[in-house]
Every structure is written in C-alpha cells, then in structure tokens.
N, C-alpha and C positions, 0 to 999 in steps of 0.2 A: 199285676192284672186289675186290681180293684181300682188304682189310680187311672190307668188308661181307660177303663170303663167310664169313669166319672167325667174325664176329659170329654169323650166322645159324646156322652150324653148332653154336655153344655154346648159343644160346638155344632153339633147336627142341627138342633132346632134353630140356632142362630143363623146358619147358613140358609135354612128353609126360609125364614123370616126375610132375609137379605134378598133372596131369589124372588119372593112374592113381592116385595117392594119394586124390584127391578122391572118384573112383568107388568105392574101396575103402571109404572113410569112409561113403559113402551107403549102400553095402551092409550094412556093419556096423550102423548106425543102424536101417535097416529091419528087421534081425533083432533087435536089442536092444529096439527099441520098435515093437511091431506096431501096425498101424492101430488107432484108438481105436474102442471100441464105440460103438454109438448112445447118445446121452445118456439117462440114466434119468429118469423122471418121479418125483414126490413118493411117488406111490403105489407104485411100483416099489422105492424105498428103503425104504418101511415094510415092505412084503412081505418084502424081503431081511432086515430087522432082526428081524422077527418070526418068520421061518424059522429065523434063527441062534439066537434065545433059546429056540425050542422044541427045539432039536437038543442044547443043553448040558445037563449033569446038575448041575453045580456052578460056582461062581463065586467067585473070591477077588480082592480088590483094595485099593488104599489110597485114601482119600477125602479131600476137604476140603469143608466145609459152610459155607453162608453164608446166614443168615436176615436178611432186610431187612423190618423192621416199619414200618409207616406211623406208628407211635407213637413211633419211635426214629430218631435220625439215624445211629447207628452200628449196623453188622450184629452179630448174635451169630455167632461162628465156632466151628468145631470141625474136628478131624480125627482120623483113626485109620485102622482096618482094617475091612473089610466082607467078610462070608462069607455065601453063599446056598448051600443044598442043597435041590434039589428033593425033594418037591413043596412043602414048607411050613416050611422052617426058614431062619432069617435071624438074623444077629449083627452089630451096629454096635458095634465097640469103641473108644471114644473115648479117645485118649491125651494130648490137649490141648484146651483149657487145664486141664482137670480130668479125672480118670478116671471114665468112665461106661461102662455096658454097656446096650445096647439090644437085647433079644432077643425073637425071635418063636419060639413052639413051643407046641404042644398047643392051638392056637386062641386064644392070649393074646399080647399084647405086655407084656414086662416091662421096665421102666427101672429100673436099679440104680445108687445112688450109694454106692461103697465107703466114702469118707472119711465120709460122714453116716450110714453103715449104714441105709440107707433103700431099700426096694424098692417100686415102684408098680405093680400089676398094673392092665392096661387091657384091656377086652373088645375082641375083634377086630372086632366088627361096628360100632364107632363109627367115624364118618368121620375123615378125616386123611390128611395127607401120607403116613404110615407105610404104610397099607394100600394106597395109589396107587403108590408106588415099588415095594413088594413085588410087586404084581401085573404093573406095568410091566416090571420086570426079569426076573421069573421067567417071564414069558409064560404066565401062567394065565387070560388073557382074550384075545380078538382086538382088537388095538389098531386094525386098519383098521375094525372094526365100530363102535368106541367113537369114533374120532377121524377128522377130515378133515385131510390133511396139505397143507402147501405149503412151498415153499422160503422160507427167511428167515434171511439171514446176520446173525451177530451177532459182536462181538469175540471172539477166541479167539487163543490161542498155538500151536494145532495147526494142522498142514498136512495135506492130503489128506483131509478130512473132508466129510460131508454135513451140512447144518444144517436142520432142520425145525421148523416150527411145527404143533403139534397143535392143533386147535379141536374141543372136545366137541361131538358131534352133538345132545347133549340137555344142557340146563343143570343144572349141578351145582355142586360146590365150587369148581371151578377155571375160570378164564376162558380159559386156553390154558396150552400147555406148549412149551418149547423143546428140542429134542434135538440133540445133536452126536454123529454116528456116524462111526466109523473106517471108511474105505473098504476097508480091506484085511481086518480082523477082523470088520467088522460088528457090533462092540460099542459100546455106549453110553459115551461118554467124559464127557459133561456132560448133566445134567438139570436143567432150571429150571422151577419151577411158579409160576405166578401165579394167586392166589386172588381171590375176589369182593370181599374186603375191602381189596385193594391190596397185600397183602404178597407178598414173593417168597422163594422157597427154592431155593438152588442147590446141586447136588452135582457136584463134579468128581471123576473116577475116573481112576486111573492104576496102572500095573503090573498090568493085568488078566491072570488066569490062569483058564482053564476046565478043567472035568472032572477036577479034582482029588479025591482020596480024603480028604473032610473028615469026622473021628470024631464019633462021637455026643456025646462029652463036650465038643466045641467049643460045642454048642448047649444045654449044660446049665448051671445057675447054682446054686452052692452059696453061701449067705450064713451069716454068723454067728448064734449062737443069739439074740443081742440085737438083731438086725436088726428095724426097724419095717416092717412089712408093710402097705401101704395098698391096699385093694380098691376098684377104680373101675369104673364101667360107662360112663363118658363120656371123651370126649377131655380130654387134659391140655393146660394152659397150657405154653408153652415155658419151661423152668427152665434157667438157666445156659446151656449150649451145645447141649443136646440138644433136638430139636424133634419 
C-alpha cells in the first residue's frame, strides 16, 4: 500500500501539469487562429479581386510567359518585368531570351525589338491578348459583368490561393480564362487564356508591388534614328517570345 501511495502521489501531479499545459496550448491556438469565416463563393472571390484592382493606382511585378500554340509542340517563352500605371499605361520589358519592350500608351500598343532596330505600332482597338490582359489587370471593366466564375483547381506551386475559371457570358475570342488569386493580397499571381483556336497563353506573376510612384519616362520609348517603324492597324502574329 505504501508503494502504491507513493506512485499515485508522483503520477497525479504530473497529470495535472500536463493537463494545464494542454489547456494553455488550446487557449493559445484559439487566439492565434480564430474561427474560420464562412467559405467564399466564386462570385465573392471575383468581387474581392475586382475591388482590389480598382483600389490600386499602379502595379509592378516580375513575370514569366508561356505561349502554347496548336501548331508547335514547344511553347514560346519569355520573362521580364511588368509595369502598370492607371488609367492607361502599361510596359512589358522582356529580358530573356531576347530583349523586347511591349508598351501601351496614347491609345497604341508598341512592340520594340532593340537588336533589330524595329518598332511595330499596333492600334489599340485590334483584338488580342494584350488588350484583355490590360483590362483585366487594370480593372477598366467589370469582370463580374463579363464573366461567369467557378472554382477550378489547376497545378500550381503556390499555397493559399483561390483558383477560378472565368467563362465569357458572350462568345468572343476566348473560350475561358483561369485565374490564380492570392488570398492575402487579392492580387492575380497567374492568368491563363484559352482562345477559340486551341492556343493557350500563361502569365505567371511574382514579387508584386502596388501603388508605387512610376515615372512618366518609364512609359516612353526612345528609338534610334535608323529604327524601322512599321504602322499596323491589325493584330500581329507572335514573333520571338512576345505575344
């Protein structure tokens, strides 16, 4: 009896201490991780994205681009830096595999190839991925009015994101779009366009920064005197890695 009593007096306090530690841990978890809010619908996520994009004045990011054509087994790739300043200025600065500058200003898209000393001017009213990605990222139109959203998981190396499929409410150039949206910043980290011809264009965005003071000269383009300037009023075929 004496041995049993000694064991009990040693075990009982130990259990009380363990129970106290467990209760304190539960209290810490409840404070650090509050109860989850009700799940958002695809429409809720899209409205949050639209609200976020309308609130920002500028955007800067690094990007990677992949263009998958039905006519080629290998994608055209590109990467560089992206700049956006509302209401209507955008710059894609390709750093690899060759230097290119894709600029939107004064109602025109300009595509400049420094090594070839060639500048292509393309009217803004021509259809293409360029005008759609500008409108989508800048928030110049209501996404909820133009697209019907649904959740659509797809492969990604990112965590804590929403993934939406946007189906156009009216038939147009695109069959549908896929968007990946960060749950903390509500910024688009990936945009995938599927056109009617079976081609796919992907943009991956990283190191996104908002509301920076982007100077006017960033959206100006100076070309050498011997640069060949090509005026065009229709969409351009993909050349090199720029689409």
